N, C-alpha and C positions, 0 to 999 in steps of 0.2 A: 504494500500500500504506500502511495506517495502522493504528496500534494505540494505544489509550489506556491508559497505565500510570500517569498521575499523576506523571511523572518530574520530579525536581528537578535531577538530574545524570545524564549519560550518558557512558559510556566504551566505546570499541571495543577488543576484544582485539587484541594485536599481529598475529595472523594474519588479522584482519578477519572472523572467523567468528562472533563472539559480541558482543552488546551487554550491558553491565551498566547497569541503570537504578535509581537511588536513588529510592524512593517511600515517603514516610512514614518509619517506623523500620526499613525493610527494603530489601534490594536484590534485584531480580529479574533473571534473565538470559534473553536471547532470541537465537534464531538470527538473524544479521544479514540473511540472504537472505529468510527467510520470516516473520520476526517471531513464530515459534512459541516458546512458553516452553521453556526448556532447564534441566533440573535443579531442585533445591529452592531456595526463597528463602533468602537469608542473613538470619537473624533472631537478634540478640543485643543490639542497641541498644535503649535505653528512651526515646529521643527521635528527632526527625527526623535522617536521614542527609543531610548537606549535600554530600558529595563521595565519589566512588568512582574508583579507578584500578587498572589492572592492573600487574603487574610486567613486566619486559622479556621474560620467557618466556611470559607468559600463564597461569602455573600458580597464581598468587596474586592476590588483590585486597586493597586496603586501603580502608577506609571512614573518614570523619570525621563526627562527630555532635554535635548539641547536648547530648548527655548527657556531654560532656567527654571522650569516648573515641575512640580510633582503634583499629580492629580489623583484623588481618591474617587473611585467610581462605584456605582451599584453594578455588580457583576451581571445581573440579568437585565436590568433596565438600561444599562450603558449611559446613565445620567451622571455627570460630574457632581460629586457631593462636597468636595473640599479642594481648594487649590492652594499650594504653597509655592512661593517664588523665592529663589535664592539669588545669589550675586553672579553665578556662573552656570554653565550647562551642568546638568545633573547626569551622573553615570549609572546610579543604582538607587533603588528604593525598596524598603521592606517594612512590613508591619511588625511592631514589637508584640511580645506575648500579651494577650488580652485585647489587642487591636486598638488601644487608645493612643498609641504613639506610632508615628511613621519616622523611620530613619532614612536619611538620604546621604549619598556621597557625591560630591561635586568634582569637576575636573581640576579644581584647585587643591584637592586632597582633604577638604574639610568634611567631617561627618556631622550632620545636624539632626536634632530631634524635634519633631513637630507634634503638638497635641492635636488629637482628633476627637471632636465631640460627637457623641451619639454612635450607635452601632446599628 
């Protein structure tokens, strides 16, 4: 089985059912078993997405982009829930345990912690 999506980063949901693939300035989601497209694309970044990660429950995703922002998304709705803007392009982003903190790493080497309200 093969699917070309132009991916830069891929993440598997905690239940193993869904893949999130960063491609260009958006994130596409695919069924992990069939590689069929699932739901709408996550589009709000204005530059390449470098990283994508699910939260511990698989309900949210966080993306890191060259546009200096990290965005927290509803995984199923593809709606941006929070946006954090740094000083430089961001290379990676992950949720902390419990999902109330997002950690980002920028191209300048700084790791930042951002508080996330609501789950």
